[in-house]
PLY file of the C-alpha trace (Angstrom):
ply
format ascii 1.0
element vertex 252
property float x
property float y
property float z
element edge 251
property int vertex1
property int vertex2
end_header
177.12 190.01 178.25
176.08 193.37 178.74
174.06 192.27 181.76
176.17 190.60 183.70
178.68 194.34 183.06
176.88 196.16 184.51
176.06 193.52 187.40
180.38 193.53 187.46
180.30 197.61 187.26
177.59 197.85 190.10
179.59 195.67 192.37
183.07 197.50 191.99
181.04 200.59 192.52
179.64 199.23 195.92
183.27 198.27 197.10
184.84 201.33 196.12
181.55 203.18 198.61
182.99 200.77 201.38
186.20 201.87 200.55
185.91 205.34 200.92
183.55 204.96 204.19
186.37 202.99 205.65
188.71 205.36 204.45
186.81 208.18 205.90
186.18 206.44 209.13
190.15 205.96 209.76
190.52 209.45 208.80
188.85 210.71 211.39
185.03 210.37 209.75
182.34 208.97 212.11
179.97 207.07 211.86
176.93 205.36 214.08
176.70 201.57 213.74
173.57 200.61 211.41
171.99 198.90 214.70
172.25 202.09 216.73
171.01 204.71 214.46
167.27 204.78 215.20
167.93 204.54 219.07
166.43 208.05 220.84
170.06 208.86 221.87
171.70 208.39 218.82
169.85 211.23 217.42
172.02 214.06 218.98
175.54 212.08 217.97
177.33 214.07 215.44
180.75 213.38 216.34
183.29 210.80 218.70
183.35 214.08 220.97
179.57 213.71 221.36
179.80 210.07 222.25
182.67 210.67 224.87
180.62 213.74 226.64
177.25 211.34 226.78
179.63 208.99 228.06
181.29 210.85 230.95
177.46 211.96 231.74
176.34 208.56 232.21
179.17 207.54 234.54
178.58 210.61 236.70
174.65 209.74 237.10
176.00 206.10 237.76
178.34 207.04 239.95
175.54 208.95 242.25
174.02 207.57 245.43
170.53 207.02 245.27
167.73 206.94 247.82
166.50 203.84 248.14
163.37 203.62 249.64
163.13 200.77 252.52
159.98 198.22 252.20
157.91 196.67 255.16
160.44 193.98 255.70
163.19 196.81 256.48
164.49 197.30 259.96
163.88 200.44 262.54
167.39 201.06 261.79
167.07 201.04 257.90
164.00 203.26 258.14
165.61 205.95 260.17
168.58 206.04 257.84
166.22 206.78 255.10
164.39 209.67 256.79
167.75 211.41 257.76
168.31 211.99 254.12
165.54 213.96 253.46
164.36 215.59 256.96
165.86 218.20 258.95
168.25 217.79 261.66
166.23 217.98 263.95
162.75 218.39 265.06
162.87 222.03 265.89
164.57 222.82 262.18
161.03 222.63 260.69
160.11 226.20 259.57
156.12 227.11 260.36
154.74 230.37 260.12
151.80 231.54 261.97
151.93 229.15 264.98
152.99 229.53 268.51
156.43 228.10 269.96
154.28 224.98 271.92
152.22 224.52 268.33
155.83 224.12 266.11
157.22 222.10 268.95
154.23 219.84 268.55
154.23 219.85 265.31
157.82 219.53 264.53
158.08 216.27 266.86
155.24 214.68 264.56
156.82 215.60 261.51
160.50 214.41 262.26
159.05 211.03 263.99
157.50 210.20 260.69
160.26 211.23 258.56
158.96 214.20 256.10
160.80 216.75 254.65
160.30 220.17 254.94
158.27 220.34 251.65
156.24 217.57 252.79
155.64 219.12 256.38
154.29 222.30 254.88
152.15 220.08 252.54
150.50 218.56 255.12
150.32 222.01 257.42
148.75 223.65 254.43
145.83 220.81 254.23
145.25 220.92 257.52
144.91 224.76 257.61
142.60 224.21 254.80
140.52 222.00 256.21
140.22 224.32 259.44
139.40 227.07 257.57
136.52 224.67 256.31
135.61 223.99 259.36
135.34 227.64 260.16
133.43 228.39 257.38
130.64 225.78 257.71
129.86 227.44 261.21
129.68 231.15 259.93
126.65 230.94 258.07
123.42 232.43 257.89
121.08 229.43 258.29
123.58 228.33 260.93
122.74 231.28 262.82
119.18 230.81 262.34
119.38 226.89 263.42
121.61 227.72 266.77
118.56 230.78 267.69
115.61 228.18 267.00
117.50 225.87 269.13
117.54 228.39 272.11
114.72 230.34 271.91
112.48 228.42 269.67
110.36 229.18 266.33
109.92 232.60 267.14
113.37 233.72 268.33
113.52 236.91 266.65
112.17 238.84 269.46
114.81 237.28 271.78
117.81 237.79 269.71
116.67 241.44 268.71
116.63 242.18 272.31
119.84 240.50 273.26
121.38 242.11 270.17
120.00 245.50 271.39
121.85 245.01 274.81
124.96 243.87 272.87
125.17 247.06 270.52
124.65 249.36 273.46
127.12 247.26 276.13
130.03 246.07 273.66
132.24 248.56 271.93
133.78 248.48 268.43
136.48 246.07 269.23
134.22 243.55 271.40
131.90 243.80 268.39
134.53 243.21 266.18
135.19 239.90 267.86
131.83 238.89 268.36
131.19 239.35 264.32
134.25 236.70 263.86
132.42 234.21 266.42
130.97 230.79 265.29
127.06 230.32 265.55
127.66 228.20 268.31
129.18 230.31 270.29
127.21 233.34 268.96
124.45 231.29 270.20
125.96 230.36 273.70
126.57 234.48 274.10
123.40 235.14 273.26
121.87 232.27 275.41
123.88 233.31 278.50
122.73 237.12 278.09
119.11 235.98 278.03
119.60 234.10 280.80
121.14 236.83 283.34
118.34 239.42 281.88
116.07 237.16 282.63
117.11 235.58 285.91
117.97 239.34 287.64
115.26 241.05 285.38
117.62 243.20 283.57
115.97 245.87 281.24
116.89 248.09 278.40
117.86 250.71 281.01
118.77 249.23 283.87
121.60 246.15 283.61
120.62 244.59 287.59
118.05 245.29 290.24
119.33 246.62 293.24
120.56 243.50 295.26
120.92 241.01 292.02
124.12 240.45 293.95
126.22 240.49 290.62
129.53 242.47 291.88
131.10 242.60 288.24
129.45 243.00 284.53
130.01 239.57 282.78
132.04 240.39 279.80
130.48 238.31 277.24
132.54 239.35 274.44
135.99 238.36 276.16
134.01 235.40 277.22
133.09 234.44 273.36
136.99 234.72 272.14
138.55 232.46 274.50
136.11 230.21 274.13
135.91 230.34 270.19
139.70 229.15 270.50
139.00 226.83 273.48
136.74 224.98 271.23
139.36 224.06 268.61
141.38 221.90 271.74
140.78 219.23 273.58
138.74 220.00 276.65
137.11 219.67 279.88
133.90 221.13 281.56
136.17 222.59 283.97
138.23 224.25 281.72
134.83 225.47 280.00
133.80 226.42 284.20
136.88 228.15 284.74
136.41 230.54 281.48
132.80 231.37 282.79
134.34 232.15 285.96
137.62 234.30 284.58
134.84 236.71 282.98
132.20 236.31 285.04
129.63 234.72 283.58
126.27 233.13 285.89
0 1
1 2
2 3
3 4
4 5
5 6
6 7
7 8
8 9
9 10
10 11
11 12
12 13
13 14
14 15
15 16
16 17
17 18
18 19
19 20
20 21
21 22
22 23
23 24
24 25
25 26
26 27
27 28
28 29
29 30
30 31
31 32
32 33
33 34
34 35
35 36
36 37
37 38
38 39
39 40
40 41
41 42
42 43
43 44
44 45
45 46
46 47
47 48
48 49
49 50
50 51
51 52
52 53
53 54
54 55
55 56
56 57
57 58
58 59
59 60
60 61
61 62
62 63
63 64
64 65
65 66
66 67
67 68
68 69
69 70
70 71
71 72
72 73
73 74
74 75
75 76
76 77
77 78
78 79
79 80
80 81
81 82
82 83
83 84
84 85
85 86
86 87
87 88
88 89
89 90
90 91
91 92
92 93
93 94
94 95
95 96
96 97
97 98
98 99
99 100
100 101
101 102
102 103
103 104
104 105
105 106
106 107
107 108
108 109
109 110
110 111
111 112
112 113
113 114
114 115
115 116
116 117
117 118
118 119
119 120
120 121
121 122
122 123
123 124
124 125
125 126
126 127
127 128
128 129
129 130
130 131
131 132
132 133
133 134
134 135
135 136
136 137
137 138
138 139
139 140
140 141
141 142
142 143
143 144
144 145
145 146
146 147
147 148
148 149
149 150
150 151
151 152
152 153
153 154
154 155
155 156
156 157
157 158
158 159
159 160
160 161
161 162
162 163
163 164
164 165
165 166
166 167
167 168
168 169
169 170
170 171
171 172
172 173
173 174
174 175
175 176
176 177
177 178
178 179
179 180
180 181
181 182
182 183
183 184
184 185
185 186
186 187
187 188
188 189
189 190
190 191
191 192
192 193
193 194
194 195
195 196
196 197
197 198
198 199
199 200
200 201
201 202
202 203
203 204
204 205
205 206
206 207
207 208
208 209
209 210
210 211
211 212
212 213
213 214
214 215
215 216
216 217
217 218
218 219
219 220
220 221
221 222
222 223
223 224
224 225
225 226
226 227
227 228
228 229
229 230
230 231
231 232
232 233
233 234
234 235
235 236
236 237
237 238
238 239
239 240
240 241
241 242
242 243
243 244
244 245
245 246
246 247
247 248
248 249
249 250
250 251
C-alpha cells in the first residue's frame, strides 16, 4: 500500500509539472520541442523573437538569386549569361598594371571571352608574370654565362671574353653598361660574338676602332641592339625582324 501511495504521488507531481509548463507556455513561455533541441541552429534560439528573426533571415537568403554554373551540355547563350554575371562590362574594363595599352587590349579581349572576373584575370596575370620572371632569372646565372662563352669561343673563352669586355667598358657609357648587365646570357653571348667578329674582321685593336678603309660609316651600337633584342625575344619574331634590328643599330 505504501508503494502504491508513492506511485500515485509521483504521477500527481509529474502531471503538475506538465500543467505548469503548459501554463508557462500559454503565458508566453518558450521551449524548443524535444525533437529539435539537439540541432545546431537551435542552440542560439532562446525566445520566439529569436525564432522569428532566424526565419526572416532564412527567407531573405532563399529569395536571393544564386549563380548557377552551366554544365558541358549548356548552350553558348547560357554560358554568356553566366559570364555576364561575373566579368566586367567590357573587355576594356579590366584593370592591369604595368602593361602597354596594346598588351592590355589583347589580354582584356582574351579574358573577357573566357568570362573571367577581374580577380580571376589578375590571378592569371600574377601567375604569368611569375613564370616570366622565373624564365628571366634562369638566363642570368653565372653557369649560363659560362656556357654561352664556351659555346661561342670554346673552352679557352676567357681571353676573348676579357678582350671584348675591355672594349665594352671603354666604349659604353654608364647607362649602356647598366642595360647590358641586365641582359640575359643569350643576349650577352650574342653581343660578345658580334664584337669579336667586328674586331677580327676589321683588325680592331685596343687603340683603333677600325683601320682606314674599313668601310664602316657609323659605329655599331651594341648596347642599344642588346636592349631591343632582349625585348624582341619575348615576342614571336622572324629572322627579318632580327636583321632589321641589326641594321637599325649598324650591327655587321
